[in-house]
SEDO-233267 format. One record per residue (C-alpha): residue in one letter; y, x, z. Coordinates in nm, 4 decimals, always signed. Layout:
# SEDO-233267
  rest        c2        c1        c3
     a         Y         X         Z
...
# end
This chain:
# SEDO-233267
  rest        c2        c1        c3
     m   +0.0535   -2.2140   -1.6863
     a   -0.1540   -1.9120   -1.6450
     r   -0.0169   -1.5804   -1.7801
     e   -0.2220   -1.3204   -1.9402
     f   -0.1802   -0.9620   -1.8320
     k   -0.3507   -0.7808   -2.1195
     s   -0.1748   -0.4487   -2.0822
     t   -0.2219   -0.4388   -1.7110
     e   -0.5753   -0.5268   -1.7443
     a   -0.6372   -0.2660   -2.0052
     a   -0.4786   +0.0181   -1.7837
     l   -0.7040   -0.1080   -1.4849
     r   -1.0112   -0.1079   -1.7048
     v   -0.9459   +0.2455   -1.8431
     y   -0.8507   +0.4080   -1.5002
     g   -1.1135   +0.2130   -1.3098
     g   -1.3770   +0.3349   -1.5516
     l   -1.2538   +0.6909   -1.5115
     m   -1.2687   +0.6462   -1.1373
     v   -1.6305   +0.5426   -1.1534
     q   -1.7074   +0.8292   -1.3904
     r   -1.5471   +1.0822   -1.1460
     l   -1.7273   +0.9299   -0.8525
     v   -2.0636   +0.9776   -1.0255
     e   -1.9827   +1.3293   -1.1376
     g   -1.8882   +1.4088   -0.7771
     l   -2.2146   +1.3027   -0.6422
     n   -2.3887   +1.4947   -0.9177
     q   -2.1778   +1.8149   -0.8534
     n   -2.2616   +1.8034   -0.4900
     n   -2.6349   +1.7294   -0.5588
     s   -2.6063   +1.4128   -0.3499
     n   -2.8269   +1.1984   -0.5771
     a   -3.1743   +1.2286   -0.4344
     s   -3.2891   +0.8789   -0.5573
     g   -3.0053   +0.8160   -0.8113
     a   -2.9594   +0.4774   -0.6419
     l   -2.6038   +0.5494   -0.5105
     n   -2.5028   +0.6812   -0.8664
     e   -2.6418   +0.3679   -1.0300
     s   -2.4795   +0.1284   -0.7812
     i   -2.1243   +0.2589   -0.8523
     a   -1.9652   -0.0235   -1.0626
     l   -1.6185   -0.1517   -1.1612
     t   -1.5376   -0.5135   -1.1113
     l   -1.2024   -0.6360   -1.2400
     k   -1.0158   -0.9104   -1.0563
     n   -0.9009   -1.2171   -1.2452
     q   -0.6102   -1.1683   -1.4889
     g   -0.5648   -0.8019   -1.4321
     a   -0.4781   -0.8447   -1.0574
     g   -0.6614   -0.5338   -0.9559
     f   -1.0275   -0.4084   -0.9309
     f   -1.3133   -0.3259   -0.6940
     v   -1.5329   -0.0293   -0.6991
     d   -1.8549   -0.1335   -0.5646
     a   -2.1272   +0.1037   -0.4255
     l   -2.4261   +0.0866   -0.1767
     d   -2.3324   +0.0518   +0.1756
     y   -2.4132   +0.4133   +0.2718
     w   -2.1454   +0.5621   +0.0405
     g   -1.9131   +0.6218   +0.3354
     a   -2.1697   +0.8382   +0.5227
     v   -2.2254   +1.0485   +0.2036
     d   -1.8530   +1.0894   +0.1605
     g   -1.7246   +1.1378   +0.5191
     g   -2.0462   +1.2390   +0.7030
     r   -2.1969   +1.0922   +1.0021
     k   -2.1009   +1.1536   +1.3715
     a   -2.3466   +1.2738   +1.6245
     g   -2.4899   +0.9924   +1.8330
     k   -2.7439   +0.7407   +1.7568
     r   -3.0659   +0.8687   +1.5761
     p   -3.0996   +0.7483   +1.2135
     p   -3.4109   +0.5652   +1.1123
     i   -3.7081   +0.8092   +1.0631
     t   -3.8547   +0.5877   +0.7906
     a   -3.5439   +0.6312   +0.5834
     i   -3.5574   +1.0041   +0.6167
     e   -3.9284   +1.0007   +0.5333
     q   -3.8498   +0.8131   +0.2078
     w   -3.5774   +1.0700   +0.1253
     l   -3.8335   +1.3461   +0.1744
     r   -4.0302   +1.2017   -0.1040
     y   -3.7826   +1.2894   -0.3686
     p   -3.8605   +1.6154   -0.5674
     n   -3.5024   +1.7482   -0.5505
     v   -3.5046   +1.7181   -0.1725
     r   -3.8348   +1.8862   -0.1312
     d   -3.7093   +2.1641   -0.3794
     k   -3.3927   +2.2109   -0.1518
     i   -3.6110   +2.2316   +0.1717
     r   -3.8458   +2.4724   +0.0318
     f   -3.5773   +2.6762   -0.1438
     g   -3.7380   +2.6350   -0.4803
     a   -4.0644   +2.7851   -0.3768
     s   -4.2755   +2.4793   -0.4476
     d   -4.2309   +2.1151   -0.5673
     k   -4.5569   +2.0082   -0.3995
     a   -4.5256   +1.6803   -0.2052
     f   -4.5260   +1.7040   +0.1717
     g   -4.8438   +1.5919   +0.3447
     e   -4.8127   +1.2909   +0.5731
     k   -4.8008   +1.4913   +0.9004
     e   -4.5540   +1.7424   +0.7643
     r   -4.3330   +1.4700   +0.6257
     k   -4.3430   +1.2811   +0.9580
     a   -4.2629   +1.6011   +1.1532
     l   -3.9710   +1.6911   +0.9188
     a   -3.8354   +1.3488   +0.9396
     f   -3.8425   +1.3523   +1.3139
     m   -3.6766   +1.6966   +1.3368
     i   -3.4032   +1.6034   +1.0764
     a   -3.3410   +1.2713   +1.2638
     r   -3.2970   +1.4554   +1.5911
     k   -3.0645   +1.7149   +1.4501
     i   -2.8516   +1.4392   +1.2889
     s   -2.8327   +1.2597   +1.6248
     r   -2.7290   +1.5823   +1.7872
     e   -2.4886   +1.7314   +1.5413
     g   -2.4113   +1.4564   +1.2781
     t   -2.3755   +1.5428   +0.9125
     k   -2.1106   +1.6799   +0.6939
     g   -1.9902   +1.4531   +0.4159
     n   -1.9300   +1.5796   +0.0575
     k   -1.6034   +1.4082   -0.0046
     f   -1.7116   +1.2722   -0.3396
     f   -1.4906   +0.9541   -0.2989
     t   -1.2041   +1.1182   -0.0980
     n   -1.1627   +1.3777   -0.3675
     v   -1.1219   +1.1228   -0.6363
     v   -0.8843   +0.9004   -0.4308
     e   -0.6637   +1.2004   -0.3487
     s   -0.6626   +1.3343   -0.7091
     d   -0.3917   +1.2921   -0.9626
     l   -0.5993   +1.0153   -1.1189
     i   -0.4587   +0.7538   -0.8779
     d   -0.0972   +0.8578   -0.9557
     d   -0.1634   +0.8399   -1.3245
     m   -0.3291   +0.4950   -1.2759
     v   -0.0306   +0.3634   -1.0712
     q   +0.2049   +0.4752   -1.3566
     a   -0.0185   +0.3237   -1.6278
     v   -0.0445   -0.0078   -1.4340
     a   +0.3222   -0.0158   -1.3766
     n   +0.3918   +0.0378   -1.7537
     g   +0.1377   -0.2302   -1.8399
     s   +0.2819   -0.4724   -1.5908
     l   +0.6304   -0.4093   -1.7349
     d   +0.5006   -0.4827   -2.0896
     d   +0.3193   -0.7915   -1.9706
     i   +0.6295   -0.9215   -1.7866
     l   +0.8564   -0.8533   -2.0901
     a   +0.6114   -1.0346   -2.3140
     a   +0.5953   -1.3341   -2.0749
     i   +0.9831   -1.3435   -2.0692
     d   +0.9921   -1.3326   -2.4442
     k   +0.7477   -1.6166   -2.4737
     t   +0.9400   -1.8209   -2.2233
     i   +1.2608   -1.7706   -2.4152
     n   +1.0971   -1.8549   -2.7462
     d   +0.9417   -2.1724   -2.5897
     i   +1.2782   -2.2836   -2.4775
     t   +1.4674   -2.2323   -2.7943
     v   +1.2136   -2.3824   -3.0073
# end
């Protein structure tokens, strides 16, 4: 007989939603949303019967959060695509112009950026780490514990009622 964990699931849904919201806010505050794809990919998926949740995101979230060590050169084509976004061009030109880079300029910039990343790595913005290390997690643990207790007590009451009837 499957048990329902309504209170636990509700707490996970609320705090999981808050976690997703704060992750997106962290990316926006750090201006780390050139295409908006990472923001849009962050989603909450609840496990069956309130047993937990997953927060899904594009694969490169870890590099945005923790940075990238020096070493292998990143793909130049990906950097060229990144250079096409207006907010990236604005940052590179210090707000002087939002005009698109010409092909030669974009290729040269992409090569130089890739070379610098391979030599020095990149610094992460800690958008995920900041949320995980915040009070939100402690609050979520407490809410899930309270919800679990409510669900366990409800299951015990139901079992007792089933036996006595």
